[in-house]
N, C-alpha and C positions, 0 to 999 in steps of 0.2 A: 673090038671093044675100044668105043670112041670114051674118053674120060671130060667131061667137062667142069669148071669150076665156078662157083658164083661166086664174085668178088662183093661183099657190101661194105658200102662206104659211108661213112658215118658225118654227120654234121660237126665239125669242130667248135662249134658254140650249144649246140644241145644235145646232141647224140643221136639225132633221128637217122632214120636209112637216107640216104640221098636217092634218089631215083632218076634226076635226067642225067645226062652225059656234061651237060654244063655246072649243074651243082657240081657233081664229079670234081671237075676240071678245077675250080673254086675251092673246095672244102668245103661249103656252104651252103644250106637252101635259098629259094629266095627272101626270104621274111629274115632269116637270119643274116644274111649277106647285107641287106641294107642296114639292117642294126652294127652290124662291124663296119662298114663305111661311115655311117655317122658317128658311131663312138672313136674312132679315128682322127675323122675333120675336126670332133671336139678338142681333142688332144694336141691335136695342130694347133688346134685356136689357142687353147692355152699357152703353147708352147709359145706361140705369136706373143701373146699377151703379156709374159712375163721377160719376154727378151725388150720390149715396149717399156714397161715398167722401170726395168734394170739400164735402159739407157736413158730413162727419163732423169736417173740419180745422179749418174756421172756428169 
């Protein structure tokens, strides 16, 4: 008897089932990964903006 296991991997952002190996590796589906990258880029931009504003005060 051969036992098989089916591992269900879910998107870390929306919780949907991931179907492609790339999505499973990233932990996000295609759309959620794009949104995740955009959010991270905005956070980085905001941090840089704060640094510039603080540097201008000194």
